[in-house]
Each structure stands twice: as structure tokens, then as C-alpha cells.
C-alpha positions as CSV (number, residue, x, y, z in Angstrom):
1,X,61.5,125.2,92.1
2,X,59.6,128.7,92.2
3,X,60.3,130.8,95.1
4,X,57.0,131.6,96.6
5,X,57.8,132.5,100.2
6,X,60.9,134.2,101.5
7,X,62.4,134.2,105.1
8,X,64.8,137.1,106.0
9,X,67.0,136.7,109.3
10,X,68.3,140.0,110.7
11,X,66.0,143.6,110.6
12,X,68.7,146.1,110.6
13,X,69.1,148.6,107.9
14,X,69.6,146.0,105.4
15,X,67.5,143.4,106.4
16,X,64.6,145.4,106.9
17,X,65.1,146.7,103.3
18,X,65.4,143.3,102.0
19,X,62.3,142.3,103.7
20,X,60.2,145.4,102.4
21,X,61.4,144.9,98.7
22,X,60.2,141.0,99.0
23,X,57.0,141.8,100.6
24,X,56.5,144.8,98.1
25,X,56.9,142.2,95.1
26,X,54.0,140.1,96.4
27,X,55.9,137.5,98.3
28,X,54.9,136.3,101.8
29,X,57.8,137.2,103.6
30,X,58.8,135.8,107.1
31,X,61.0,138.6,109.0
32,X,62.8,137.0,112.2
33,X,65.0,138.8,114.7
34,X,66.1,137.4,118.0
35,X,63.6,138.8,120.3
36,X,60.0,140.7,119.7
37,X,61.5,144.1,120.5
38,X,64.1,143.8,117.5
39,X,61.0,142.5,115.5
40,X,59.1,145.4,116.3
41,X,61.8,148.0,115.5
42,X,62.4,146.5,112.3
43,X,58.9,146.2,111.0
44,X,58.6,149.8,112.7
45,X,61.3,150.9,110.3
46,X,59.7,149.4,107.2
47,X,56.5,151.2,108.0
48,X,58.2,154.4,108.3
49,X,60.1,154.0,105.2
50,X,56.6,153.3,103.3
51,X,54.7,156.0,105.3
52,X,57.1,158.5,104.1
53,X,56.9,157.5,100.5
54,X,53.2,157.9,100.6
55,X,53.4,161.2,102.4
56,X,56.0,162.3,99.4
57,X,53.9,161.0,96.9
58,X,56.2,158.0,95.8
59,X,54.4,155.0,97.3
60,X,50.5,154.5,96.8
61,X,48.9,153.8,99.9
62,X,47.4,150.7,98.6
63,X,51.1,149.5,97.9
64,X,51.9,150.3,101.3
65,X,49.0,148.3,103.0
66,X,49.5,145.3,100.6
67,X,53.5,145.4,101.6
68,X,52.5,145.5,105.4
69,X,49.9,142.7,104.9
70,X,52.7,140.3,103.1
71,X,54.9,140.7,106.3
72,X,55.2,138.4,109.2
73,X,57.4,139.3,112.2
74,X,58.9,136.5,114.4
75,X,61.5,135.6,116.9
76,X,61.4,132.0,116.2
77,X,63.6,130.3,113.7
78,X,60.9,127.5,113.4
79,X,58.5,129.9,111.8
80,X,60.9,130.0,108.6
81,X,60.4,126.1,108.2
82,X,58.3,126.3,104.8
83,X,60.3,129.3,103.3
84,X,61.3,128.6,99.8
85,X,64.5,130.9,100.3
86,X,66.0,132.2,103.4
87,X,68.2,135.4,103.3
88,X,70.5,136.0,106.1
89,X,71.4,139.5,106.9
90,X,72.9,139.4,110.5
91,X,76.0,140.6,112.1
92,X,79.2,140.0,109.8
93,X,80.5,137.6,112.1
94,X,81.1,134.2,110.8
95,X,80.6,132.0,114.1
96,X,77.1,133.8,114.4
97,X,76.3,133.1,110.9
98,X,77.3,129.2,111.3
99,X,75.1,129.2,114.5
100,X,72.2,130.6,112.6
101,X,72.6,128.3,109.5
102,X,72.9,125.5,112.0
103,X,69.7,126.1,113.6
104,X,68.1,126.4,110.2
105,X,69.4,123.2,108.9
106,X,67.0,121.4,112.0
107,X,63.7,123.1,110.6
108,X,64.1,124.0,106.6
109,X,62.9,121.9,104.3
110,X,65.2,120.1,102.2
111,X,64.7,122.2,99.0
112,X,64.9,125.5,100.8
113,X,67.9,127.8,99.2
114,X,70.0,129.7,101.9
115,X,71.5,133.1,100.8
116,X,73.8,135.3,102.8
117,X,73.8,139.2,102.2
118,X,77.6,139.5,103.5
119,X,79.7,142.1,101.8
120,X,83.1,140.4,102.8
121,X,83.3,137.0,104.2
122,X,83.5,133.7,102.5
123,X,80.4,132.4,101.0
124,X,82.0,129.2,100.5
125,X,83.0,128.8,104.2
126,X,79.5,129.5,105.4
127,X,78.1,127.0,103.0
128,X,80.6,124.3,104.2
129,X,78.9,124.6,107.6
130,X,75.6,123.5,106.7
131,X,73.9,120.2,105.2
132,X,73.2,121.8,101.8
133,X,76.2,123.7,100.4
134,X,75.0,123.1,97.1
135,X,71.7,125.2,97.9
136,X,73.6,127.9,99.3
137,X,74.4,131.3,97.6
138,X,75.7,135.0,98.1
139,X,73.0,137.4,97.8
140,X,74.5,140.8,98.3
141,X,72.1,143.9,98.3
142,X,73.1,147.3,98.4
143,X,72.0,150.3,100.9
144,X,69.3,151.8,100.6
145,X,68.1,148.1,99.4
146,X,64.6,149.7,98.3
147,X,66.4,152.2,96.0
148,X,69.2,150.4,94.6
149,X,68.8,148.1,91.6
150,X,71.7,146.0,92.2
151,X,72.2,142.5,93.6
152,X,75.4,140.3,93.4
153,X,74.4,136.8,93.1
154,X,77.5,134.8,94.4
155,X,78.1,131.2,93.6
156,X,80.6,128.9,95.3
157,X,82.4,125.9,93.5
158,X,79.7,123.5,94.6
159,X,76.6,125.7,94.1
160,X,74.2,123.8,91.9
161,X,73.6,126.0,88.4
162,X,69.8,125.6,88.9
163,X,69.9,127.2,92.3
164,X,71.9,130.3,90.4
165,X,69.1,130.4,88.0
166,X,66.3,130.3,90.4
167,X,68.0,132.9,92.5
168,X,68.7,135.2,89.5
169,X,65.1,135.0,88.5
170,X,63.9,135.7,91.9
171,X,66.2,138.9,92.0
172,X,64.4,139.9,88.8
173,X,61.1,139.2,90.4
174,X,61.7,141.5,93.2
175,X,62.7,144.5,90.8
176,X,66.6,144.0,91.2
177,X,69.2,143.5,88.3
178,X,71.3,140.7,89.3
179,X,74.9,140.3,88.4
180,X,76.8,137.0,88.8
181,X,80.2,136.4,90.6
182,X,82.3,133.9,91.9
183,X,83.0,133.8,95.7
184,X,86.1,136.0,96.0
185,X,86.4,138.3,98.8
186,X,84.8,141.8,97.7
187,X,82.8,140.3,94.8
188,X,82.5,142.6,92.1
189,X,81.7,146.3,93.6
190,X,83.8,146.3,96.6
191,X,86.5,144.7,94.6
192,X,86.6,147.5,92.4
193,X,85.3,150.3,94.8
194,X,87.4,149.9,98.1
195,X,90.9,150.5,96.3
196,X,89.4,153.7,94.9
197,X,88.0,154.9,98.2
198,X,91.5,154.2,99.9
199,X,93.1,155.9,97.3
200,X,91.1,159.1,97.9
201,X,92.2,158.7,101.6
202,X,96.0,158.6,100.6
203,X,95.7,161.4,98.3
204,X,94.1,163.5,101.3
205,X,97.0,162.1,103.7
206,X,99.7,163.1,101.5
207,X,98.4,166.7,100.9
208,X,97.9,166.2,97.0
209,X,94.5,168.0,97.2
210,X,91.6,169.2,99.7
211,X,88.7,167.0,100.7
212,X,86.4,169.3,98.7
213,X,88.7,169.3,95.6
214,X,89.1,165.6,95.7
215,X,85.3,165.3,95.6
216,X,84.4,167.9,93.3
217,X,86.9,166.6,90.6
218,X,85.4,162.8,90.7
219,X,82.0,164.3,90.6
220,X,82.6,166.8,87.8
221,X,85.3,164.9,86.1
222,X,83.7,161.5,86.2
223,X,80.3,162.3,86.6
224,X,79.8,160.3,90.0
225,X,76.9,161.2,92.1
226,X,79.1,161.8,95.0
227,X,82.8,162.3,95.9
228,X,84.9,159.7,97.4
229,X,85.1,161.2,100.7
230,X,81.5,162.0,100.9
231,X,80.7,158.6,100.0
232,X,83.1,156.9,102.7
233,X,81.3,159.2,105.3
234,X,77.9,157.6,104.0
235,X,79.0,154.1,104.1
236,X,80.9,154.6,107.2
237,X,84.4,154.8,107.8
238,X,84.6,151.7,110.4
239,X,82.7,149.7,107.8
240,X,85.2,150.4,105.2
241,X,88.1,150.0,107.6
242,X,86.7,146.3,108.3
243,X,86.1,145.3,104.7
244,X,89.5,146.8,103.7
245,X,91.2,144.6,106.5
246,X,89.5,141.5,105.3
247,X,90.4,142.1,101.7
248,X,94.1,143.0,102.6
249,X,94.3,139.5,104.6
250,X,92.8,137.7,101.7
251,X,95.0,139.1,98.7
252,X,97.7,140.8,100.5
253,X,97.9,143.4,97.7
254,X,99.1,147.0,99.0
255,X,95.8,148.7,97.1
256,X,93.6,146.8,99.9
257,X,95.6,148.0,102.8
258,X,94.0,150.9,105.2
259,X,95.8,153.9,105.2
260,X,96.9,155.2,108.7
261,X,94.6,158.2,108.5
262,X,91.5,155.8,108.0
263,X,92.9,153.9,111.0
264,X,93.1,156.9,113.2
265,X,89.7,158.3,112.4
266,X,88.1,155.2,113.1
267,X,89.9,154.8,116.4
268,X,88.9,158.6,117.3
269,X,85.1,157.6,116.7
270,X,84.8,159.8,113.6
271,X,82.8,156.9,111.5
272,X,80.9,159.4,109.2
273,X,77.4,160.4,109.2
274,X,76.3,157.9,111.6
275,X,78.7,159.3,114.2
276,X,78.3,163.0,113.3
277,X,81.7,163.3,111.9
278,X,84.0,161.9,109.1
279,X,85.7,163.8,106.6
280,X,83.2,166.1,107.1
281,X,81.2,167.6,109.9
282,X,77.8,166.3,110.4
283,X,77.0,167.9,113.7
284,X,75.1,171.0,112.6
285,X,71.9,170.4,110.5
286,X,73.1,173.0,108.0
């Protein structure tokens, strides 16, 4: 089965990016949110991203217009009925995801593939709550979706091999490079990245080096585009804390345990760039 029409549920930062790349690849894309206000906000985010690209000469006006023409916003689950692939990008809450897929089971055609953009929850647990566990995968994109080339294709022990093949072909068709992984918490990237970030916090916490020296050491010594503490501020300290707790609960390995400093910064509301302060202060434009 070729994937010719895509549904994206959730039009937050990740969902709107996923909907954009699907539509930009020429696929009719139905973008669903819980109410029309959030639909308009999500589609507006996509339009602004494309308009900015046109203004900077990075996106052709014709490409922008065709992308927007391929997008349909809706607040109705029923409008996803004829999609070949439905990608879920809602809140990281298992109960909310189960409720969504239960609603999709009532309207989606039997051959529709379900995918979750989860970065930390069990894909197997989500799939088991549907009527088509064999046609369920994880499809983990990275932020910002229109710019990041990687997507993790997560298969469970019951995912049909043909479904994995089809989803990987879809990822290539929308300009992404897929990597295959089993359903283990953190998949590939976060399984390697989170302990690295937490170790950088421990190093700062213990007074081994300053935040600037830690970041510069990894940028100049390892060629990373940004240091770990800057990256933590970009990702969100609250997001990292949430993922680290899930990974520690799963593996019980000390490397996944959130350091006390991270916990206290999150409790203090220092979540990084989005809150104006994390390991660095972003309250001043300079």
C-alpha cells in the first residue's frame, strides 16, 4: 500500500512541523486539533514559517502556496477516515493517546497505519490498546521538523514488516532519513543523548568546570554545534527532566537519574529559553 494521504493529530510545535513537511512533499494532509481555535493557530504557525522562508529567500513562493493548498484543517476525527497514515503528535500522556486511537478505530479504514511521535512512551502499550497493533509504529521526528533530517521508525514485536517498509519509504518521500529501532525507552537518540546531558549537569553541579567551559569544551573538542547546557536550555529542562524520569523508571540505571540541580531548576520554573531562564539568562535580547 502506498501512502498517498496523511493525517496529523495535534498541531503544536511538533505536529505543525510534521504536517508542513508532509504537505510540502505533495501529500494531501489533514491536520486535526480539538477545536477550531487550535486548528487556526497551528495552520498559522505553518504559514508564518513558510512566509519567513520566502522572505529570507529559502523557500519559493510557489512552494509555499502549494504546501498550504495541500493542508486541510479540522476539529473532527471523522475527517481522518480516508487517510493512509495517521500520525499522532498530541500531549505525552498515555491516557490521552489511548482515547485518541480508540476514536480513530471507529472511523479509520482497516488498512490505515497508525504512528505516534512519542519520544518516551511505550509504542507497544499504545499499539496494544488499538484494533490494529500490527499496523502501529513509532515515528519520532526531531525539532524543528522542517529542518531536521532524522526520523526514528520504531517497530514493536507485533508490527508487520511490510508496515515498517512502507513507513520508511514514506519518511524518505518527505525528505527524511529513517533509522530503524525497536521499542525501547528513549529509542536511539535519547538513549544516548540523555545520559550525556545529565552528566554535563552533574559536572556543573560538582564544580568541575563553569557552564561556559563545559559548553566550549564539547563544541571545540568534539565539534558539536552547541554545548550540552545550551542544548538543555533549547530542548527545555522540564522536558529533559520528564524524559529522564521515564527512562530511569524503565531501566533503573544511575546514568538516567535526574541530578538534584535539574529537579530544583525545574521546580523554580527555570525551563530554558521558553521561560527566559535556564542555565543561561534569555530575558535580555542581547
